[in-house]
N, C-alpha and C positions, 0 to 999 in steps of 0.2 A: 489223506490222499497220498498216493505213491508219487515220489519225485522222480522215479525212473522213467526215462523217455520211452514212449511206446514204439515198438518196431514198425517199420513200414509193412503194409498189408501184403505186398508182393515182394518177397525176398527170395531171389534165386538160389541163395546158399542156405543149406539146412542149418539154421542157427542152433538148434538143439544139438545136432551132431558136432558143430564147431565147439560148443560149450563142453561137450563130453571129451573132445580131443584135448582141449586146453586143460581140463581137469586131469586127464591121464598123463599129459606131459608134465604138469606140475608135480604129480605124484612121483614120476620117474626121477626127476631131478631133486625133489624135496626129500626123498628117502635116502639120497646118496650117503649123507653123513651118518645116518642111523645104521645103514648097512655095515659100515666099517667100524663104527665106534660102539654100536649096540644101544645107543640112546638117541632120541630125536634132538636135533639142535635147532628146531624152529621155535624161537623164543617168543614170538608174537602171534598167538593164536587168534583166529578171526573172532572179532567181537570183544577183544580185551580193551580196556580203557587206555586212552593216551594220557600223557602227563598234562595236568591242568594248571595253567598259569593264572587262573582266576579271571574275573571280569566278564564271564559269559552270562547272557540273559537266561531267563527261565524257559523260554520256548524258542525253537529255531525260527529264524526270520522267514517270511513268505518271499521267495525269490522269483515268483512268477512274473514280476514286473521289473526285476532288477536289470540294470545295464551291465555291460561287461567291458572291462579295461584290461588288456593284456600287454604287459611291459616286458620286452625282451632286451636284456643287456648282453649283447653278443660277446662270446669268448670269455665268460666269467666262470672260472673254476670254483668249486665249492669252498676249497680251503684257502681261497683268497678273501673270504668274507669272515668277519669276526664272529658271526653266530654259528659258523660251521668249522671252527678250528683255525681261522686265519689270525693274523696279528691283531692285537688289541688296538682299537681305535681306527681301523682301516675303513670300515663301512658302517658308521653309526646310523645313518639314515635307513639303510636296508635292514639293519638289526632292529631298529624301532618299528619299521613296517612289519617285520616278521613277528615282533612281540605283540602287535595288534591283530595278528591273524594266526593261521595254522602254518607251521613250518615243517616241511618234509626234509628230514635230516639226511636221508640217503636216496635222493632223486638221481636218476641216470638219464642222460640223453639217449635218444634212439639212434643217433648217428653223430660222428665227431666233426661234421662240416655243416656250414650254414644252410645251404639249400636243402639237402635231404633231411636234416634235423627239423627245420621249420615245417617242411611239408609233411613229415610224420606227425608233428604237433597239430597241423591243420586238417589232417585226413584220418588220423587214428590207424595208419597203416605203416608197415616197415618199408625202408628203402627198396628192398627186393620186390616189393609189391607196387609202390607208386612210381618207382623208376627215376625219380628226379635226382640229379647230381649237380654239383657245381659245374659251371660252364668250363669246358676244356678247350685248350688251344693246341693245335698240332700243325707242323709244317706239312704242306701239300706236295712237296717235291719240286716246286717251281719258285719257291722263295716268298710267295705272298702269304702263305699260311691260311688256316681256316679255323673257324670256331664250330664247336659241336655243343648242342644243348639237348636236354632231355625233358621236355615239358610233361606236366601231369596229364595222364589219360583223361579224356573228356568225360568219362562216365564215373569218375571218382569225385564226389562233391567235397568242397572245402568247408571249413567252419564258417567263413564269411558268406559263402553261398547259402548255407543252411540258415544262418541267422537273418540274412537279408530276405530269404523266402518266408521266414517267420515274422517279418515285419519290422525288423530292426534296421536302423540306419548305420551301415558299416563303413568305416573310414580307416585307411591305413596310412601311417606316418612312419616311413622307414628310411634308412640310409642306403638302400639299394644294394649294390654289390651283387651278391648272389640271391637277392630277394627281388628279382626283376619280374615284370610281367611275362617275359619269355618263358619262365618256368611255370606260370599259372598262378603266381601269388596275387595278382590283382583281381582274379576272378571273384565276383561277389561283392567287391567293394564299390561303393558309389564314387569314392575319390581315393586315389592311392598315389602317394608321393614316394620318391626314392632318390633323394638328393644327399650327397655326401657332404654334410655341413658341420659335423661335430656335435657333441652332446649339449653344449650351451644353446645353440640354435634349435636343436631338436626339442629341448625342454620348452623353449619359448613357443615353438610351433605346436607342441602338444597341449600346452595350456590355452593357447588361442583356439585350438580345435575344440577342446573341452568346453570352453566358454560358449561356443556356438552350439555344441550338442546339448548343453545344459540350459539353454535359453528357455524362458517360459513358453510353453506350448509345444516344445520339441518332443518328439516321441522317444521310445526306447532305442538305445544305440549300442554299438560295438566299436571300440577303438583299439586298434593294434598299433603299438608304439615300439620303436626299435632304435638302438644306437650301436655304432661300431667303436665307441670310444676306448674300450679295453683291448681291441684288436691291434695287432702289429700294424705299423711301427709304433713302438711304445715311447711316445714323446709327450708326456704331460707337461703342463706349465712348470717353470723352473722351481718354484717352492716345493712342488711335489717330488721333483727329482732330488732336490737337496734333502728332503725328508726320508725318502725310501731307498734311493740308489746307494750302493756301497761307496763311501767317499774315498776309500783307499784304492779304488780302481783307476788305472791310468793307461788303459790299453787302447786298441784300435777303434773301439766304439765311441769313446768319449768325444773326439772331434766331430764325429758324424752326428751325434745327438745335438751338439752345439749348432751344427749347420742346419739340421732339420728344425731346430727350435725356432728359427727365424722365418719358417715357411708357414703357409696356411694349412689347415687340416687336410684339405684336398691335395695340396702340393706335397705334403709328407707322404701320402699314399702313392702319389705318382712316383715318388723316389724310393719306394719300398725295395725293389730289386736292385736298382742301380746304386743306391747308397746304403740303406739300412741293412739289408741282408747280403751285401756284396762280400764274397769270399767266406761265407758262413761255414764252409767245409773245414776251415781252419780255426773256427771258434773252439775255445776250450772251457774248462770249469770256471775260469775267471769271467769269461763273457757270459756264461750261463747265469752266474750269480748276479752280474750287473744287469742283464736283461730282465731277470726275475724282479729285481728291485725297481727297475723302470716300469715294469708291468704293474707292480703293486702301487706305484705312484699314480698310474692311470686309473686303477680301480678306485683309489682314494678320491681322485679328481671327479670321476664319474659319480661317485656316491655324493659328493658335495653338491653336484648339479641335481641329482635325484632328490636331495633334500628340498631344493627349490620346487621341483615338480610336485612332491608330496604336500608341501605347504600350500601350493596353489590348489591342489585337488581338495584338500581339507577346506580351504576358504570357499571353494565353489560348491561344496556339498557333495562331491563325487563319492566320498567314502560312505555317505549316508544312504546312497541310492544304488550303489554298484558293487558287483563282485570285482575285485581287483587282484590280478595275478601278476606276480613278479618271478621271473625265471631267466635262465640263460639257455642258449641252444647247445653249447658244448664248452669244454674247458680249454686248457692251453698247456702245451708241453715245453719243458726247458731241458731237453735232451736226457730226461730220466731214463728213457728206453731207446735212445738213439735217434730221436726226432725232435725237430722244432715245430712250433705251432700246433696243428691238430690233424695229424695224419695217421692215427692208429686208434686202437680201442682199449688202451690202458686207462687206469683210473683218472690220471691227470686230465685226460681228454673227455671223460664221460661223466664224472660226478659234477653236478651243477646245483645251484640254489633253486628252490621252488617254494614259494609261500603264497597263500591265498588269504585275502582279507575280505571279511563279510560285513555287510551293513550292520550297524549297531554293535560292532565288536564281538560278534558271535564267535565262540571258541577261541577268543584271544589268548595267546600264550600256549596253545596246544603244540606239541611236538610229535609228529608221526615218525616213528623209528623204523617201521618196516620199509625195506627198499621198494621203490616204485619207479615206473618208467614214464617218460613224457608222452609216449604213445597213447596213454590212457587219460590224458588231461582233457582232450576234446569231448569224449563221451561223458566224463564227469561234469563238465561245464553245461552240456546240454541237459543232463539230469537235474543239476542244481537250478537251472533256469526254467525247468519244466517245459522244454521244447519238444513237442510231439512231432517227430519227423515224418510220420506216416502220411498225413494229408498234404505235405509240402510238395511243390513242383520242383523237382531236382533232376540233375542230369543222370543220376544213377542211384544205386542203393548206398545208404550211409553205413560206413564201417564203424565198428564199436571196439576197436583195440582188443584187449584181452579181458576187459570188464573187471579189472582188479579194483579200480577206484569206484565206489558206489556212494551216491549222494547221501543216502540214509545213514551210512556208517560215518561219513565225515561230519555231517550235521549233529550226529549223536555223540561225537567224540570217540569213536571206536577205531582201532587200528584196521586197515584193510587186510584181507587175507594174504598171507605170504605166498608168492609164486615166483618162478624164474623171471628175470628181467633180461630182455634181448636187446642188443645193440648191434648195428651193422655198419661197416665201412665199405661202401661200394663206390669205387672210382674207376670207371671203365671207358670214359671218353678220351679222345685224343691220344690213343695208344696206351693208356694206363690199363693195368690189369690187377686191380686190388679188390678182393672180396674177402672180408674178414667178418667173422661173427663172434660176438662175446655174449656169454650166458652167465649170469650171476644167480646163484641159488644157495640158500643156507650158509651164507658166508664164504662159499667157494666160488671161484670164477674160472670159466673155461673159455679159451680163445682158440678159434679154428680158422685156418686159411683154406678157403674153398677152391682156390685156383691152381696152386702150384704142384699138384701131384704128390704122390707118396715118396718118389725117389728122384734124385737128380739124374741127368743123362748118363753119368758114369756108373750108376747103380748104387751109389752110397745113399744112406738114409738122409732125409731132409727133415728138419724140425718144423712141423706144420701145426702143432697143437701145444697149448700151454695150459697149465692148471695151477692156480694159486689159492692159498688159504688166506683170505683177506683179513680174517680175525687176528692171525698171527703175523701176517706179512702184508700190511696195507700198501706198501710200496712196490709190491709184485717183483721181488728180487729172487725168490726161491721157487723155481719151476718144479712142480711135483709130477708133471706128465710122464717123465721117463720111468717113474716108479709103477705106472699102470694102476691096477686095482679097481674096485667096484665104483668108486666115485667117478673115475674117468669113463668107465663103461656107461654109467647112468647118464652122463652128459652126452655121450655119443648116441644113446638111445633117444634122448630128448631131441638132439639135433636131427635125427632121422625123421622123427614125427613133425618137426618144424617144417619140413618140406611140404607136408600135406596142408598145414596151416597156410603156408604161402600160396599154394594153388587155390585154396578155397577163397582167399581174399583177393586174388588177382583180378585185374580189369578184364572185361570181356572185349573191350575196344582195342586193346593193344596199346603200345606206346603213343603218347601224344605226338602230333606232327610238329617237327622242329620249325621254329620261327626265326627269321633273320633278325639279328640285333640291330637296333637303331644306332647311329653314331653316338648318341648320348649314352646309351646302355653300354656300348663298347668302351667308352671313356671311363665309365664306372668300374668296369672289370680291370682295365689297365691300371686305374688308380689304386685299386685294392690289391694289386700284385698278382691277380690270377691270370692275367694275359700279358704276354711279352710284347711290349709296344714296338720293339724293333722288328717283329715278324708278324704284326697284326695285318688283317686284310687292308687292302690299299684304298678303300673308299674314304679318302680324306684322313686316313690314319697311317 
């Protein structure tokens, strides 16, 4: 029996034409290195075997009745985990989880911010298609300010809507922020929480929820669990600060961390702009080093709590009955390219962990080396769970990403076919004007700014495109774009074709109608530092 989900019987987009377009675009970008060097550099041909860590059963499991648990550790860059090049001993629980499943060693986020990345994960569409952005705050000229949101169009179904329509009990346990119902994230969930409580409480809530979902007689379920513990402000418990932060640092941040350490998790977020990031334009290399150490302490702390979550899941039998996915929505920058947090499409913001654990330990220890994008996770999960979307009552047609990840390949232990990975940074609300596209193919990476025009007002040339050889320059220090050449041209050809792909996948209903935030949701965004409390709307704030 094929595990690939059947397409809906009435699909307004010519799926065959879309597939042909994707193949052509992949060929354009995939041939770039061969054009210049005379040999192909695609090291992982479709169908080749992945590394085998042993422990796999003789036959793939029947996943037609499997539950789904999706764990999102917000703001976790790949190289902060010990299984993907991070410090030894920083994430033993996550490393153990990956050792019992399939680890994707070069997974990339579809967007470097929480709302657009998660919505791409839940809809198999790019930010330029689903239109969801982090909530923006802008002054309205009279001092009260206003909030701008961009909800998901009504006719793009989400993973939760699809699974609920297929009969699963869908529950969301998130820490909110930019995962609010105003964006459309609660759509399809029977119950959806978004309280900023910290990873300890989130783990307890997750285990309590799983206990209910795993009760005798309960049906098939989908649990989405999320934590902001690794997100700024980086203030883990003191033992983790002592373990990871540079002890020789004695600058401006040290007393701030001591002050924030006495506050609750939510209070720390409320102090993000006023205390933690205050005057960050004056931060230097010492602050970057110290902040990175604090961040690693937070990752270590989050991992210790995940160990408790995994132990409880094992005790409750979740690993025996469920597909469990562990990932992050984006990474984090420490001024490697002139930014803090996650506001560009460089590697530190895009490379994330991704691991999938199957019932019975199927394919345990496998490492998928081919680069993959999170936009393809949803269709893969639907395939694995044998969800036929055709007969389901849904608000619109189901998108299928680029179809790079195929269930049959993964269950057989084969590498997916190599193809370009697209990421987008779209921040256009509240007066922002950021539209960046990153395309990775064959070890090369192309970044293009879609907004700022080819020349400045004075006529001088402006640098709008960047090209890096990630095999020789993983830190993206040496820009090859000024040299021109066939590689750069092939990426521009691919980018031109990408516009057609975007149009094919676009919603026919247009942008979703903006919904006013509740006072509680506004508090969430102020707490996370996305909204300036001093200039927030006046309705009780």
